[in-house]
N, C-alpha and C positions, 0 to 999 in steps of 0.2 A: 504492499500500498505505497500511494506518495504520501512524501512528511506535507502538510501545509508549510508556508511560512514563515507562522507562527510557532509552529512546533520546532522548526530548525533554528530558530533564533535563539529560542529555550534551551537546544542543545548547546548550541554555540556558544551562551553565556554560563550553561551549566559549567562546560569545560573550560571557560576562563575562570571561573571560581575555582576548579579543582586545579588548576597553575598557579593561582593567588595562594591560594593553601600551601603548596606546595614550595614554593619558594621562600614562605616563613619558617621552613623547617631546620634550616641548617645554620642562619647568618650566628647564632646563637653559639652555635661552635667553632664554624673557621673563621669569626672576626677575632679570636681568642692567638690563633697560632701567627700571623705575621706581629702581632706586637707582644711574644712571648719573653722575649729575653729582657724588653721595658718593663713588664707586668713581676719577673725574677727580680730585676732591680730594684723598682716600687715598692712593692713587698718581702723582700728580703725570704721568700720561698724556694724552696728546692723543685730542680725538674718534676719531683715526682708529685708537690705538692700543685703542680700545674697543671698538671697533668688530669687531675680530679676535676677541672672546668669541663673536659671532655668525656671524663669516665661518668659525674654524676650524673647528664640530660639523660647519657643512653641507658643508665643504668633505671634512670626511670620509667623512661621508655618501657623497659622491661617488666617494674614493678607494677605499674599501674596495669597493663597489659593483662595481666593472670585476672585483674576483675572486670574487666573488659565487658562480661556477659552484665553485671550489676551498675555500671558507668552506663551502657546505652540503654537500657532499661529505663535507667532514672531520670536520664536528661535528654534522650532522643537525639536523633542526628544535629536540630539547627540550634538547640542550646548549648550542646556536648560540644560544638565547634567552635559555640561564640565561646563558651568558658574558656574554653584553652585558648584563645587568642587573647583575651580578656590576663589571663595568669602570664603567657607569655612576655604582653606586653610591660606586665609589673616587673617580671624579673628583669628583662633588658632596662628599666628605667631605674636599678639600682644601680647600674654601671655606670649613673652618671655622678657619682659621689667618686671620694679618692681614692683609690683601690686598695683594699686590704685581704689578704687571704680571706677573713672568714667572710667580709663582704662579698668576694667575688664568687667563693662556697655559696653562698647562700642565695647568688643570682643563679647559680647553674642549678640550683635544688628546683629555685620558684620556676624558672623560666622550663626548665625540663622537666617540670610538671604539664605544663600548658603544651609543651611539643606532644608529649605522651597519648593527649586527650586525643588530638589531632591523628595523632598514629593509630591510635584505637581503631576511631569511626572511620576516617577515608577509605580503608579497605570494600569494609561493609558498603558502604553508601555506593560506593565504586560497583561494584556488583548486580549492587541492584537497582541502579540506575543504565548500567552500559553492560550487560550480560551478553552481547551479543559481538560486542568490541571490546570484553574484557583484557585479553595481551596489548593490545593498541593503548587504551585509554590508561590501563596500569605504568605502561612504561609512558606514559605522556606524563603522568601524573611524578613517577619517576625520576623522571626528567629534568621536571621541574625543581624537586627537591633537592637537587645535583646542582642546576643551573643558580637556586640560591645559595648552596655553597660557595660556589664561583663568584657572586656578588659578594660575599662575607670577605671572602680573601682579598678581594681586589679593591674593593669600594672603603674599606676600613683603613688602611694606611694613607687611602688619597684622602680622606678625610680627617685623617688625626693629623695630616701636615696644616690643614685648612684651620682647623680650632683650637682657641687659645690653650684648651688643656686636651693632650691628643688623647686619653682613656675617653672623653665624651663618645666620639666615635666607635665607639662599644654599646654606648647606648639610643647611638642615632636609630638604630634597627626597633626600635621600639616603634617611631611614627609609622614605619612601613605597616606594623604588626596593626597599627590603630588604622590605619585606611584601608587596610583589608576587613575588618571587623565592621566598618561602615559600609562597603560594599555588597558584604555578605547580608547586609542587612537590607539591602533592598527589594522593592517588591517583587521583583523581575526573579530573584531567589527563588523557584520550587521546589524546597526539599520535599522529598514524599518521606510517606511516615512508617519508620521501624515496624515492619509485617513481626510481631517476635511472638513464637510459639508459646504455649505454657511452659513455666519452670521447667517440669518435671520433664518436658521434651527436649532442653535445649540439651547441647551438645555438650558433656564434658568430658573434655580433648584429656584429663588427665588420667583418663583409666584406658586410653587406647595407647598401644610403644610407637605405633605411627607417631601421634603426634608427639612424644617425646625426640622420634627420631627428627622428625623435622624442626624442632628447636634444636637441639643439637647442630646440626645442618646449617640451618638461619647464623646460628654464633660462626660459625667456623667461615662463610659466608659475609658477616658484617667487621668482623677482627680484621679483618685486613684494610677495610674503611676506617674504620676507627683508629688503628695505628699511625694510619698516613697523612689523616689531617689534622693529627697531634703531634706529630711530629717534622713534616717533612717541611716548614719555613725556618724552625731553628736547625733544623740539621745545615740546610747552604747558607745557614748564616752564619755557621760556623766556619765557611770555605769564604768568608765575606762578603754575603748577597745581602743589600738593605732590605728594610722589611717588605718596602714597596716589591722588588725583585724577588724574594720571596712569595711575599701575596700574588704574584703574578704566576709563578708555576702552580700555587695553589689552587688559583685559579682557570687554568689550562689545564690539570686533571680534572676540576668536576666539569667545566665545559664539554669535554670529553667523555667525563662519565654522561651527559648525555646522550649525545651519540651512540654507545653503548648502549642506555636504557630505553632509548626509540627503537635503535635498528636489530637488535638482538630476540627482545618481545615480539617485533613484528614479523621477525622471519619465520619465529616456532608457531607456525600455523595449527600442526596436531598438536592433542594435550602431553605428547613423547617430547621434551624438553632438552634430552640428556644430553642432544649432541651439541646445543648452542653454550649449553651449561660448561660442557668438557671445553670448548674454545675460551668462555671468558675464563676459567681457571688458566688455563694455561697461558695466555696473554699476563696477566697479573702476575704470574711466578718467573715471567721473564722481565716484567718490569721491576720488581723487587731482588732478583737477581742483579739487576745493571746498579741500581741504589747501593747493593750492600757491595758489589767487589769494584765497579766501575762508576762510582757517583759524578764525576767530573767528565767523562766522556764524552754524557749526552744526557745529559739531566731531563729537558724540555722529553727527549723519546722516553727516558724508562717513568717519568710522571703520566705522560699520554698513555701508554701500555698498560700502566694500575688503574688508571681512569677508566681504560674502555673497558679491560678486563671486571673490574669493582662495580661498575658500572650498570653493565648488561647481566651480572650477578642476581643482584636485589632484587629488580621485579620478576625476573624469571623465576625465583625463589617464592615471590609471594605469589604468582598465576600457580604455581605449581602445586603452590598448596590449596589457591583457590578451586583448581581443577579435581578434588577428592573427592566434594561435595556441591550438590546444583542448588540446593536451597540455600540462598546470599546471607541470609542469618547463621544458622549452622557452619556454613564455611567462614563468616568470619568472625565467630566463635573459634576455629581451626586456626584461623591466623593470627587472631589472637594470643591466643597461648603460645603459639609457636614464636612470634616476635616478643612476647613475656621470657621465655626462657634464653632465645637467640641473645636479645637485646643485652640480659643482665650478664651473661657470660662474655658476650663481646665489648659489655665495657670494663673487662678487665684488663685489656691490650694495653691503652693506652697507658695505664698503671702499670703493666708490666717494663713494657717497653722502655717506661721512664724511668726506672728501678734498673734498667739493664744499661741504661745510658749514666746514671749518679754510679752504678758500681764499677762500670768498663770503661765510662770517659771517653765512648763511642756510640754511634748507633747500628755497627755493625750489626752485631747479633740479633737486634731487635728486626730488622729486613730481613735474616736468614730466616726469623723465628716464622714469618707470613708464609716462604718458599716450604718451609713445612708443613706449614696448617693448609698449604692449596692442596699437597701433595694427596692429605687426609681428605680434601674435599674431592677430588678425584674419584676417588676409591667409594667414598659414599653414595655419589653422584649416577652409580650404577645400578643402586634397589631403587631407582625411581622406576618404574613401573607401568606405565598409566591402566593395562588391563587390570592391575593387581589393586587399585586404588579403594573400590568397591569393598571386597574381600580385606584390605586390611586396617580397614575404617568398623570392620565388625567384629576383630579381633582385639578381644579386653584382658589384659591384666586377671 
């Protein structure tokens, strides 16, 4: 059936909002990297402490995802996303004050709570609205998320050079979150109501081994991203790069992530996503090997390879989990559980690599750890045979 012009406008506006929300999900994390050395000097914090500014928000995403069912039932889609943007704005505004370790950590905690609410609701809402274009639309949202990471990396040091206090640049992202909230409440935004089954019929993901396996897999997939965005800027800062140069490198990584997030899910038109996941993982492993062994040979290439691989793997993993179930709400519960387990463990990677940096005096061990993680991901990938998706979700502990 041909869609009316009004329906097409509604779809376009919905996709615009999806992109806008995605752009808000990463500046809280990536804006810190280019100013890491300045924050260390201002607060006398160790690199391990500064790594918590990445670890804490990712940990919050994981923790709240475990309560996704109750939160979605209590808030619904529209109010839940509104609350997420309000809390994110509050966390970012805290960075307008002179930095201390405790204040920065509080900002990461509050802002991470807001990001977590958005992470819980968006995949379920996406499957509800765009069931027949799930791979493409999930890729678009993931690409926006990574584009926001690029903006946080490249615009923050530029703003810092313009403002009277450089740390004000970290708080400027609150204005973008607030603008997004205002657009979200425009009358043109027609958000569907979640059709939530009775509580006793909701998927209890923790009862299924496959849900735990998906969580472990998602943790490994996101470990590389968490470690990269936390340390790539200070890593090249030790080679004499300026904050702006290092921010540009992180921005390139994020922009190539966008390409991976758009291209690989779009190419994986069947439910068997394994080939494309293998391509994504091998690509990032080559990038991490370059960073570890030949960092000065071609830093832009290594960052681009990491970005393409990590960018493609993230939406593929989410779509693969959504493929397991037809019902959007039930599939959303499975993805939330996967994200909960995955992000909690992935959040430890910046802390672990920061500890390696404090212990060894360089970043090589951290990059090599990501290569080993990639090898484990490859071994796990072949377990995801779509012919067994229905069966594995009837096998309980």
